[in-house]
C-alpha positions as CSV (number, residue, x, y, z in Angstrom):
1,M,0.1,-0.1,-0.1
2,S,1.2,3.4,-1.0
3,K,2.0,5.7,2.1
4,L,0.9,9.2,2.3
5,R,4.1,11.4,2.4
6,L,3.9,14.2,5.0
7,L,6.2,17.4,5.7
8,V,6.0,18.9,9.2
9,I,7.0,22.6,9.4
10,E,7.4,23.3,13.1
11,D,10.0,25.3,14.8
12,N,9.6,23.6,18.2
13,P,12.2,20.5,17.9
14,V,10.3,18.6,20.7
15,L,7.0,18.9,19.2
16,R,8.3,18.4,15.6
17,E,10.0,15.2,16.4
18,G,7.0,14.0,18.7
19,I,4.5,14.5,15.8
20,A,7.0,12.7,13.2
21,A,7.1,9.8,15.5
22,L,3.4,9.8,16.2
23,L,2.4,9.8,12.5
24,N,5.0,7.2,11.2
25,Q,3.5,4.7,13.7
26,R,0.5,4.8,11.3
27,T,0.8,2.1,8.5
28,D,-0.5,4.5,5.8
29,L,1.5,7.6,6.6
30,S,5.1,8.6,6.5
31,V,6.9,11.8,7.4
32,V,9.4,12.1,4.7
33,A,10.7,15.6,5.8
34,S,10.5,18.0,8.6
35,D,11.4,21.5,8.9
36,D,11.7,24.7,11.2
37,S,11.3,28.4,11.0
38,G,13.9,28.3,8.2
39,F,11.7,26.9,5.5
40,D,12.1,28.5,2.1
41,G,10.1,26.1,-0.2
42,R,12.9,23.9,-1.4
43,T,12.0,21.4,1.5
44,A,8.4,20.8,-0.3
45,R,9.6,20.5,-3.6
46,H,12.3,17.8,-2.7
47,A,9.9,16.0,-0.3
48,Q,7.1,15.8,-2.8
49,A,4.7,15.5,0.1
50,D,1.1,14.9,-0.2
51,V,0.2,16.9,2.7
52,V,2.1,19.5,4.7
53,L,1.3,20.4,8.3
54,V,2.3,24.0,9.3
55,D,2.4,25.3,12.6
56,R,0.3,28.5,12.9
57,G,2.6,30.0,15.8
58,L,5.9,29.7,14.1
59,R,8.0,32.0,16.2
60,H,10.3,33.4,13.5
61,R,8.4,33.0,10.4
62,D,5.1,34.5,9.1
63,S,2.9,31.4,9.0
64,L,0.7,32.6,6.2
65,H,3.8,33.6,4.2
66,V,5.1,29.7,4.6
67,V,1.7,28.5,3.5
68,E,2.0,30.7,0.3
69,T,5.5,29.5,-0.3
70,V,4.6,25.9,0.2
71,K,1.7,26.1,-2.2
72,K,3.9,28.0,-4.9
73,A,6.4,25.4,-4.5
74,S,4.1,22.2,-4.4
75,P,0.5,23.5,-5.8
76,D,-0.9,19.8,-5.6
77,A,0.3,19.2,-1.7
78,G,-2.8,19.6,0.6
79,V,-1.8,22.0,3.7
80,I,-3.1,21.6,7.2
81,V,-2.5,24.6,9.8
82,M,-2.1,23.5,13.1
83,A,-3.2,26.2,15.9
84,L,-4.1,26.4,19.3
85,L,-6.8,28.9,19.1
86,P,-7.3,30.1,15.5
87,V,-9.7,33.0,14.9
88,Q,-12.0,33.4,12.1
89,E,-10.1,36.1,10.2
90,D,-6.9,34.3,10.5
91,I,-8.7,31.3,9.2
92,I,-10.1,33.1,6.2
93,E,-6.8,34.4,5.2
94,F,-5.5,30.9,5.2
95,V,-8.2,29.5,3.3
96,K,-7.6,32.3,0.6
97,A,-4.0,31.2,0.7
98,G,-4.7,27.4,-0.2
99,V,-5.0,25.8,3.2
100,S,-7.3,22.7,3.0
101,G,-7.5,21.8,6.7
102,F,-7.0,23.1,10.5
103,I,-6.7,21.2,13.4
104,L,-6.3,22.4,17.2
105,K,-2.9,21.5,18.6
106,D,-4.7,19.8,21.6
107,A,-6.8,17.5,19.4
108,P,-6.4,13.9,19.9
109,V,-3.9,12.1,17.6
110,D,-6.5,10.1,16.0
111,D,-8.3,13.5,14.9
112,L,-5.1,14.4,13.3
113,V,-4.7,11.4,11.4
114,R,-8.4,11.7,10.1
115,T,-7.7,15.1,8.9
116,I,-4.4,14.3,7.1
117,R,-6.4,11.5,5.4
118,A,-9.3,13.6,4.5
119,V,-7.2,16.6,3.3
120,A,-5.4,14.0,1.2
121,D,-8.6,12.8,-0.4
122,G,-9.5,16.4,-1.3
123,T,-11.9,17.2,1.7
124,K,-11.7,20.7,3.5
125,V,-11.7,20.3,7.1
126,L,-12.3,22.8,9.9
127,P,-12.5,22.1,13.7
128,P,-15.9,21.4,14.9
129,V,-15.8,24.2,17.2
130,L,-15.0,26.6,14.6
131,A,-16.9,25.2,11.5
132,G,-20.5,27.1,12.3
133,T,-19.2,30.4,12.8
134,L,-16.6,30.5,10.2
135,F,-18.9,29.1,7.9
136,S,-21.4,31.5,8.4
137,Q,-18.8,34.4,8.0
138,I,-17.5,32.9,4.5
139,S,-21.2,32.4,3.5
140,R,-21.8,36.2,4.0
141,L,-18.8,37.0,2.1
142,A,-19.6,34.4,-0.8
143,L,-23.3,35.6,-1.0
144,T,-22.1,39.3,-1.5
145,R,-19.6,38.3,-4.1
146,G,-22.3,35.9,-5.8
147,Q,-24.8,38.7,-6.0
148,A,-22.1,40.4,-8.4
149,V,-21.8,37.3,-10.5
150,A,-25.3,36.3,-10.4
151,A,-25.7,36.5,-14.3
152,V,-22.9,34.0,-14.7
153,R,-23.9,31.0,-16.7
154,M,-23.2,27.8,-15.3
155,T,-23.4,24.6,-17.3
156,R,-25.5,21.8,-15.7
157,R,-22.5,19.6,-14.7
158,E,-20.9,22.5,-12.9
159,R,-24.4,23.1,-11.1
160,E,-24.2,19.5,-10.1
161,I,-20.6,19.8,-8.9
162,I,-21.3,22.9,-6.9
163,T,-24.2,20.9,-5.2
164,L,-22.0,17.9,-4.5
165,I,-19.2,20.1,-3.1
166,A,-21.5,21.8,-0.9
167,D,-22.5,18.3,0.4
168,G,-19.0,17.8,1.4
169,L,-17.9,15.3,-1.2
170,S,-14.4,15.0,-2.3
171,N,-13.2,15.2,-6.1
172,K,-12.8,11.4,-6.1
173,A,-16.5,11.0,-4.3
174,I,-17.8,13.4,-6.9
175,A,-16.2,11.6,-9.8
176,R,-17.7,8.1,-8.5
177,Q,-21.2,9.7,-8.2
178,L,-21.2,11.3,-11.8
179,H,-19.3,8.6,-13.5
180,I,-16.5,10.7,-14.7
181,A,-12.8,11.1,-14.1
182,T,-11.3,12.8,-11.2
183,H,-9.1,14.9,-13.3
184,T,-12.3,15.8,-15.3
185,V,-13.9,17.1,-11.7
186,K,-10.8,19.0,-11.2
187,S,-11.3,20.8,-14.5
188,H,-15.0,21.6,-13.7
189,V,-13.8,23.0,-10.0
190,H,-11.2,25.0,-11.8
191,N,-13.8,26.8,-14.1
192,I,-16.2,27.2,-11.4
193,L,-13.6,29.0,-9.3
194,E,-12.8,31.4,-12.3
195,K,-16.5,31.9,-13.1
196,L,-17.3,33.0,-9.6
197,A,-14.0,34.7,-8.7
198,L,-13.5,32.3,-5.7
199,H,-10.3,30.8,-4.2
200,S,-11.2,27.6,-2.7
201,R,-13.8,24.8,-2.5
202,L,-14.6,25.9,0.9
203,E,-16.1,29.2,-0.6
204,I,-17.7,27.3,-3.2
205,A,-19.7,25.4,-0.5
206,A,-20.3,28.5,1.1
207,Y,-21.6,30.2,-1.7
208,A,-23.8,27.3,-2.6
209,H,-25.4,27.5,1.0
210,A,-25.5,31.0,0.9
211,R,-27.5,30.9,-2.5
212,E,-29.9,28.5,-1.2
213,E,-30.5,30.5,1.9
214,A,-31.2,33.5,-0.3
215,D,-33.6,31.6,-2.6
216,T,-35.4,30.0,0.4
217,D,-36.0,33.8,1.8
218,L,-37.5,34.9,-1.5
């Protein structure tokens, strides 16, 4: 079985080594590289990681800039931010930068593992304690933006995919349900993002829910 390749960016050596040791105990996970606050993107390229874990509280680097560097160096890698108590505004900025998941640092190891596997499968993951309030805020932003693009014409397939993204399905799951290739789903998602001027699948889902609520209120 092919293992998921992980990169850990954490400038506390005890935490960094501890996280790597715990994750390497799982048969389907392998920490192929770890880095501290000196991260410059080369490690991400060389590691060819499927998922990158980034500490929100790096002491000597801007974590948001690190995420942007990761996505530039390895655009296909899923990025998970580890934080003690992230706030909505921070999370929105990280989502715009391409982050796929968030995990609280005091979460159980099993939760971290589930988050890694979900992100690797293309799913967006928020801590349950933050999901409701954050989603509401992003929904409002998406609806405001959506009003400006209400005249955009979406194909039937694109509308189907928007609905399935709103239901929380990953690209692979959408492909199975619609009997199309995963790369075709990715192409449709790219087109949807371009048409709606959105930045992530999370914003697509928020947009869909916001539009549904608006239609219900009419």
